[in-house]
TORKOL-4160 file (C-alpha; in steps of 0.2 Angstrom, whole numbers, padded with zeros to 4 digits, m for minus):
282
<pt num="1" X="0089" Y="0044" Z="0053"/>
<pt num="2" X="0071" Y="0044" Z="0047"/>
<pt num="3" X="0072" Y="0062" Z="0042"/>
<pt num="4" X="0088" Y="0058" Z="0032"/>
<pt num="5" X="0079" Y="0044" Z="0023"/>
<pt num="6" X="0064" Y="0055" Z="0019"/>
<pt num="7" X="0076" Y="0069" Z="0012"/>
<pt num="8" X="0085" Y="0056" Z="0001"/>
<pt num="9" X="0069" Y="0049" Z="m0005"/>
<pt num="10" X="0062" Y="0066" Z="m0010"/>
<pt num="11" X="0078" Y="0070" Z="m0019"/>
<pt num="12" X="0077" Y="0054" Z="m0029"/>
<pt num="13" X="0058" Y="0058" Z="m0034"/>
<pt num="14" X="0063" Y="0076" Z="m0039"/>
<pt num="15" X="0077" Y="0068" Z="m0050"/>
<pt num="16" X="0064" Y="0057" Z="m0058"/>
<pt num="17" X="0053" Y="0071" Z="m0062"/>
<pt num="18" X="0039" Y="0065" Z="m0051"/>
<pt num="19" X="0034" Y="0082" Z="m0046"/>
<pt num="20" X="0024" Y="0084" Z="m0062"/>
<pt num="21" X="0006" Y="0081" Z="m0059"/>
<pt num="22" X="0007" Y="0077" Z="m0040"/>
<pt num="23" X="m0003" Y="0084" Z="m0026"/>
<pt num="24" X="0007" Y="0089" Z="m0011"/>
<pt num="25" X="0009" Y="0076" Z="0002"/>
<pt num="26" X="m0003" Y="0078" Z="0017"/>
<pt num="27" X="0002" Y="0074" Z="0034"/>
<pt num="28" X="m0004" Y="0060" Z="0045"/>
<pt num="29" X="m0017" Y="0063" Z="0059"/>
<pt num="30" X="m0012" Y="0058" Z="0076"/>
<pt num="31" X="m0030" Y="0051" Z="0078"/>
<pt num="32" X="m0029" Y="0033" Z="0079"/>
<pt num="33" X="m0039" Y="0022" Z="0067"/>
<pt num="34" X="m0052" Y="0010" Z="0075"/>
<pt num="35" X="m0043" Y="m0002" Z="0087"/>
<pt num="36" X="m0048" Y="m0017" Z="0076"/>
<pt num="37" X="m0043" Y="m0010" Z="0060"/>
<pt num="38" X="m0029" Y="m0021" Z="0052"/>
<pt num="39" X="m0023" Y="m0029" Z="0068"/>
<pt num="40" X="m0012" Y="m0043" Z="0064"/>
<pt num="41" X="m0015" Y="m0061" Z="0071"/>
<pt num="42" X="m0006" Y="m0063" Z="0088"/>
<pt num="43" X="m0003" Y="m0044" Z="0090"/>
<pt num="44" X="m0006" Y="m0037" Z="0107"/>
<pt num="45" X="0006" Y="m0022" Z="0107"/>
<pt num="46" X="0015" Y="m0028" Z="0122"/>
<pt num="47" X="0033" Y="m0025" Z="0126"/>
<pt num="48" X="0046" Y="m0036" Z="0118"/>
<pt num="49" X="0048" Y="m0053" Z="0126"/>
<pt num="50" X="0067" Y="m0053" Z="0124"/>
<pt num="51" X="0076" Y="m0036" Z="0127"/>
<pt num="52" X="0091" Y="m0042" Z="0118"/>
<pt num="53" X="0081" Y="m0043" Z="0102"/>
<pt num="54" X="0080" Y="m0024" Z="0102"/>
<pt num="55" X="0098" Y="m0023" Z="0096"/>
<pt num="56" X="0094" Y="m0025" Z="0078"/>
<pt num="57" X="0091" Y="m0014" Z="0062"/>
<pt num="58" X="0074" Y="m0022" Z="0058"/>
<pt num="59" X="0061" Y="m0034" Z="0063"/>
<pt num="60" X="0068" Y="m0047" Z="0051"/>
<pt num="61" X="0084" Y="m0046" Z="0061"/>
<pt num="62" X="0075" Y="m0048" Z="0077"/>
<pt num="63" X="0066" Y="m0063" Z="0071"/>
<pt num="64" X="0082" Y="m0071" Z="0065"/>
<pt num="65" X="0091" Y="m0068" Z="0082"/>
<pt num="66" X="0076" Y="m0073" Z="0093"/>
<pt num="67" X="0064" Y="m0085" Z="0083"/>
<pt num="68" X="0052" Y="m0085" Z="0098"/>
<pt num="69" X="0050" Y="m0066" Z="0098"/>
<pt num="70" X="0032" Y="m0060" Z="0100"/>
<pt num="71" X="0023" Y="m0047" Z="0089"/>
<pt num="72" X="0024" Y="m0030" Z="0097"/>
<pt num="73" X="0034" Y="m0014" Z="0098"/>
<pt num="74" X="0053" Y="m0015" Z="0097"/>
<pt num="75" X="0067" Y="m0002" Z="0097"/>
<pt num="76" X="0078" Y="m0003" Z="0081"/>
<pt num="77" X="0096" Y="0003" Z="0080"/>
<pt num="78" X="0098" Y="0020" Z="0073"/>
<pt num="79" X="0080" Y="0024" Z="0074"/>
<pt num="80" X="0070" Y="0035" Z="0086"/>
<pt num="81" X="0055" Y="0028" Z="0095"/>
<pt num="82" X="0048" Y="0010" Z="0092"/>
<pt num="83" X="0043" Y="0000" Z="0077"/>
<pt num="84" X="0029" Y="m0013" Z="0078"/>
<pt num="85" X="0035" Y="m0030" Z="0072"/>
<pt num="86" X="0023" Y="m0043" Z="0065"/>
<pt num="87" X="0031" Y="m0060" Z="0070"/>
<pt num="88" X="0017" Y="m0071" Z="0065"/>
<pt num="89" X="0012" Y="m0068" Z="0047"/>
<pt num="90" X="0022" Y="m0078" Z="0034"/>
<pt num="91" X="0036" Y="m0083" Z="0045"/>
<pt num="92" X="0037" Y="m0066" Z="0054"/>
<pt num="93" X="0050" Y="m0053" Z="0054"/>
<pt num="94" X="0039" Y="m0039" Z="0046"/>
<pt num="95" X="0042" Y="m0021" Z="0051"/>
<pt num="96" X="0027" Y="m0009" Z="0051"/>
<pt num="97" X="0031" Y="0006" Z="0040"/>
<pt num="98" X="0030" Y="0023" Z="0049"/>
<pt num="99" X="0026" Y="0039" Z="0040"/>
<pt num="100" X="0045" Y="0045" Z="0042"/>
<pt num="101" X="0049" Y="0030" Z="0030"/>
<pt num="102" X="0037" Y="0036" Z="0016"/>
<pt num="103" X="0035" Y="0047" Z="0001"/>
<pt num="104" X="0018" Y="0047" Z="m0008"/>
<pt num="105" X="0008" Y="0056" Z="m0021"/>
<pt num="106" X="m0008" Y="0057" Z="m0031"/>
<pt num="107" X="m0014" Y="0064" Z="m0048"/>
<pt num="108" X="m0023" Y="0080" Z="m0048"/>
<pt num="109" X="m0033" Y="0089" Z="m0062"/>
<pt num="110" X="m0020" Y="0094" Z="m0073"/>
<pt num="111" X="m0030" Y="0097" Z="m0089"/>
<pt num="112" X="m0048" Y="0103" Z="m0093"/>
<pt num="113" X="m0050" Y="0086" Z="m0102"/>
<pt num="114" X="m0043" Y="0076" Z="m0087"/>
<pt num="115" X="m0056" Y="0079" Z="m0074"/>
<pt num="116" X="m0051" Y="0065" Z="m0062"/>
<pt num="117" X="m0049" Y="0072" Z="m0044"/>
<pt num="118" X="m0045" Y="0062" Z="m0029"/>
<pt num="119" X="m0044" Y="0065" Z="m0011"/>
<pt num="120" X="m0034" Y="0056" Z="0002"/>
<pt num="121" X="m0037" Y="0055" Z="0021"/>
<pt num="122" X="m0023" Y="0050" Z="0031"/>
<pt num="123" X="m0023" Y="0043" Z="0049"/>
<pt num="124" X="m0012" Y="0032" Z="0060"/>
<pt num="125" X="m0018" Y="0016" Z="0068"/>
<pt num="126" X="m0015" Y="0011" Z="0086"/>
<pt num="127" X="0003" Y="0005" Z="0082"/>
<pt num="128" X="0009" Y="0020" Z="0073"/>
<pt num="129" X="0006" Y="0013" Z="0055"/>
<pt num="130" X="m0001" Y="0024" Z="0041"/>
<pt num="131" X="m0019" Y="0022" Z="0035"/>
<pt num="132" X="m0024" Y="0030" Z="0018"/>
<pt num="133" X="m0043" Y="0032" Z="0013"/>
<pt num="134" X="m0044" Y="0037" Z="m0005"/>
<pt num="135" X="m0060" Y="0044" Z="m0014"/>
<pt num="136" X="m0061" Y="0048" Z="m0032"/>
<pt num="137" X="m0073" Y="0064" Z="m0032"/>
<pt num="138" X="m0075" Y="0067" Z="m0050"/>
<pt num="139" X="m0078" Y="0055" Z="m0064"/>
<pt num="140" X="m0069" Y="0055" Z="m0081"/>
<pt num="141" X="m0080" Y="0043" Z="m0091"/>
<pt num="142" X="m0082" Y="0045" Z="m0110"/>
<pt num="143" X="m0069" Y="0059" Z="m0110"/>
<pt num="144" X="m0053" Y="0059" Z="m0120"/>
<pt num="145" X="m0035" Y="0063" Z="m0115"/>
<pt num="146" X="m0039" Y="0058" Z="m0097"/>
<pt num="147" X="m0026" Y="0057" Z="m0083"/>
<pt num="148" X="m0031" Y="0042" Z="m0072"/>
<pt num="149" X="m0034" Y="0045" Z="m0053"/>
<pt num="150" X="m0021" Y="0036" Z="m0043"/>
<pt num="151" X="m0012" Y="0036" Z="m0027"/>
<pt num="152" X="0005" Y="0029" Z="m0023"/>
<pt num="153" X="0016" Y="0026" Z="m0008"/>
<pt num="154" X="0035" Y="0022" Z="m0009"/>
<pt num="155" X="0045" Y="0015" Z="0006"/>
<pt num="156" X="0063" Y="0020" Z="0009"/>
<pt num="157" X="0077" Y="0009" Z="0014"/>
<pt num="158" X="0077" Y="m0002" Z="0030"/>
<pt num="159" X="0089" Y="m0016" Z="0032"/>
<pt num="160" X="0089" Y="m0020" Z="0013"/>
<pt num="161" X="0071" Y="m0025" Z="0014"/>
<pt num="162" X="0065" Y="m0037" Z="0000"/>
<pt num="163" X="0046" Y="m0039" Z="0002"/>
<pt num="164" X="0032" Y="m0027" Z="0005"/>
<pt num="165" X="0015" Y="m0032" Z="0012"/>
<pt num="166" X="m0001" Y="m0021" Z="0012"/>
<pt num="167" X="m0020" Y="m0023" Z="0015"/>
<pt num="168" X="m0032" Y="m0015" Z="0003"/>
<pt num="169" X="m0051" Y="m0013" Z="0004"/>
<pt num="170" X="m0061" Y="m0007" Z="m0011"/>
<pt num="171" X="m0077" Y="0002" Z="m0011"/>
<pt num="172" X="m0090" Y="0009" Z="m0024"/>
<pt num="173" X="m0085" Y="0005" Z="m0042"/>
<pt num="174" X="m0072" Y="0007" Z="m0056"/>
<pt num="175" X="m0073" Y="0001" Z="m0074"/>
<pt num="176" X="m0054" Y="0002" Z="m0077"/>
<pt num="177" X="m0041" Y="0000" Z="m0063"/>
<pt num="178" X="m0024" Y="m0006" Z="m0059"/>
<pt num="179" X="m0019" Y="m0011" Z="m0041"/>
<pt num="180" X="m0006" Y="m0017" Z="m0029"/>
<pt num="181" X="0011" Y="m0015" Z="m0038"/>
<pt num="182" X="0005" Y="m0013" Z="m0056"/>
<pt num="183" X="0002" Y="0005" Z="m0062"/>
<pt num="184" X="m0005" Y="m0001" Z="m0078"/>
<pt num="185" X="0006" Y="0009" Z="m0091"/>
<pt num="186" X="0016" Y="0024" Z="m0091"/>
<pt num="187" X="0010" Y="0039" Z="m0081"/>
<pt num="188" X="0021" Y="0055" Z="m0083"/>
<pt num="189" X="0018" Y="0059" Z="m0065"/>
<pt num="190" X="0021" Y="0042" Z="m0057"/>
<pt num="191" X="0038" Y="0036" Z="m0051"/>
<pt num="192" X="0043" Y="0018" Z="m0054"/>
<pt num="193" X="0035" Y="0006" Z="m0041"/>
<pt num="194" X="0050" Y="m0005" Z="m0042"/>
<pt num="195" X="0041" Y="m0021" Z="m0039"/>
<pt num="196" X="0041" Y="m0037" Z="m0048"/>
<pt num="197" X="0024" Y="m0042" Z="m0057"/>
<pt num="198" X="0013" Y="m0052" Z="m0046"/>
<pt num="199" X="0017" Y="m0071" Z="m0048"/>
<pt num="200" X="0004" Y="m0083" Z="m0041"/>
<pt num="201" X="0018" Y="m0096" Z="m0039"/>
<pt num="202" X="0029" Y="m0085" Z="m0029"/>
<pt num="203" X="0019" Y="m0070" Z="m0022"/>
<pt num="204" X="0005" Y="m0071" Z="m0009"/>
<pt num="205" X="m0012" Y="m0064" Z="m0008"/>
<pt num="206" X="m0023" Y="m0069" Z="0007"/>
<pt num="207" X="m0038" Y="m0063" Z="0017"/>
<pt num="208" X="m0047" Y="m0061" Z="0001"/>
<pt num="209" X="m0065" Y="m0057" Z="0000"/>
<pt num="210" X="m0074" Y="m0056" Z="m0017"/>
<pt num="211" X="m0058" Y="m0052" Z="m0027"/>
<pt num="212" X="m0063" Y="m0061" Z="m0042"/>
<pt num="213" X="m0079" Y="m0065" Z="m0052"/>
<pt num="214" X="m0085" Y="m0075" Z="m0066"/>
<pt num="215" X="m0094" Y="m0068" Z="m0081"/>
<pt num="216" X="m0110" Y="m0073" Z="m0072"/>
<pt num="217" X="m0105" Y="m0063" Z="m0056"/>
<pt num="218" X="m0100" Y="m0079" Z="m0046"/>
<pt num="219" X="m0086" Y="m0076" Z="m0033"/>
<pt num="220" X="m0071" Y="m0086" Z="m0037"/>
<pt num="221" X="m0053" Y="m0087" Z="m0031"/>
<pt num="222" X="m0042" Y="m0073" Z="m0036"/>
<pt num="223" X="m0031" Y="m0077" Z="m0051"/>
<pt num="224" X="m0017" Y="m0064" Z="m0049"/>
<pt num="225" X="m0026" Y="m0051" Z="m0060"/>
<pt num="226" X="m0019" Y="m0033" Z="m0056"/>
<pt num="227" X="m0028" Y="m0024" Z="m0070"/>
<pt num="228" X="m0045" Y="m0023" Z="m0078"/>
<pt num="229" X="m0055" Y="m0012" Z="m0090"/>
<pt num="230" X="m0073" Y="m0015" Z="m0094"/>
<pt num="231" X="m0091" Y="m0016" Z="m0087"/>
<pt num="232" X="m0094" Y="m0034" Z="m0087"/>
<pt num="233" X="m0098" Y="m0043" Z="m0071"/>
<pt num="234" X="m0081" Y="m0052" Z="m0070"/>
<pt num="235" X="m0074" Y="m0035" Z="m0064"/>
<pt num="236" X="m0074" Y="m0037" Z="m0045"/>
<pt num="237" X="m0074" Y="m0018" Z="m0043"/>
<pt num="238" X="m0090" Y="m0017" Z="m0053"/>
<pt num="239" X="m0102" Y="m0004" Z="m0044"/>
<pt num="240" X="m0115" Y="m0019" Z="m0044"/>
<pt num="241" X="m0105" Y="m0026" Z="m0029"/>
<pt num="242" X="m0104" Y="m0010" Z="m0019"/>
<pt num="243" X="m0113" Y="m0018" Z="m0004"/>
<pt num="244" X="m0100" Y="m0032" Z="m0003"/>
<pt num="245" X="m0084" Y="m0031" Z="0006"/>
<pt num="246" X="m0069" Y="m0033" Z="m0007"/>
<pt num="247" X="m0053" Y="m0034" Z="0002"/>
<pt num="248" X="m0036" Y="m0043" Z="0001"/>
<pt num="249" X="m0019" Y="m0043" Z="0009"/>
<pt num="250" X="m0004" Y="m0044" Z="m0004"/>
<pt num="251" X="0014" Y="m0048" Z="m0003"/>
<pt num="252" X="0025" Y="m0042" Z="m0017"/>
<pt num="253" X="0044" Y="m0042" Z="m0021"/>
<pt num="254" X="0056" Y="m0027" Z="m0022"/>
<pt num="255" X="0065" Y="m0026" Z="m0039"/>
<pt num="256" X="0080" Y="m0015" Z="m0036"/>
<pt num="257" X="0088" Y="m0013" Z="m0019"/>
<pt num="258" X="0095" Y="0004" Z="m0025"/>
<pt num="259" X="0078" Y="0012" Z="m0026"/>
<pt num="260" X="0063" Y="0014" Z="m0015"/>
<pt num="261" X="0048" Y="0003" Z="m0019"/>
<pt num="262" X="0029" Y="0004" Z="m0015"/>
<pt num="263" X="0011" Y="0001" Z="m0019"/>
<pt num="264" X="m0001" Y="0010" Z="m0031"/>
<pt num="265" X="m0019" Y="0010" Z="m0036"/>
<pt num="266" X="m0025" Y="0018" Z="m0052"/>
<pt num="267" X="m0043" Y="0021" Z="m0058"/>
<pt num="268" X="m0052" Y="0027" Z="m0073"/>
<pt num="269" X="m0071" Y="0029" Z="m0076"/>
<pt num="270" X="m0080" Y="0028" Z="m0059"/>
<pt num="271" X="m0080" Y="0036" Z="m0042"/>
<pt num="272" X="m0072" Y="0022" Z="m0032"/>
<pt num="273" X="m0065" Y="0022" Z="m0014"/>
<pt num="274" X="m0051" Y="0012" Z="m0007"/>
<pt num="275" X="m0041" Y="0010" Z="0009"/>
<pt num="276" X="m0023" Y="0005" Z="0012"/>
<pt num="277" X="m0017" Y="0000" Z="0029"/>
<pt num="278" X="m0005" Y="m0012" Z="0037"/>
<pt num="279" X="0010" Y="m0009" Z="0026"/>
<pt num="280" X="0025" Y="m0019" Z="0032"/>
<pt num="281" X="0042" Y="m0023" Z="0024"/>
<pt num="282" X="0054" Y="m0038" Z="0027"/>
């Protein structure tokens, strides 16, 4: 079933013309990320507490059937292997995305006037969840006609999921950026992320550290900003903060059920790094 989803998702991307300017997707290493990387509260990777809960198409359905179900690996109907379920965060019922549910892409250097280059290292955490570490290796500052460095992931269908959750950590610095579900404009090589714009009244951002700044560089609560362009100190991704941890977990809503949906980061002017892990859907 996972292979079928991957084929369908790839066909959809080709129809949208997304192959233009995309680097070939790499494979995920079987080497696990550090054991403490992105472990959810209450997770112990134990066997399911109620075997009857395994007769379900998603962790959301398991949670509905067995409200006391614990976080851990579960079998899902029509799927090979097991899926990790987070039954603690935001009322539980979150299914950890596996590589066979994904398509992804990056920009590459498609023009002499667009020198942005990005490398992405892929690994799996101890629960089988993908971890991406992106690094912009060439800077495009003060050049015209640039194509921004970006990385995106799209998640295919799983029991009509409605929300996506992911944890980002940002390193080094970028003057102009867009993050989470906001691509920040039209990119010819980027498929639609198919997510609703972040709404502070409906959507969620937690576990944040240093994700918003005042003009005098004081850390303040995040206000939902998903894009910035400038060199002032109110840019949380300013190189001046390179020694500080900048991270957040975000929950966003899927727009159309008929299409995959996912997360994206775009950067221009700078050599930033970022990590994405703990991608769940519900």
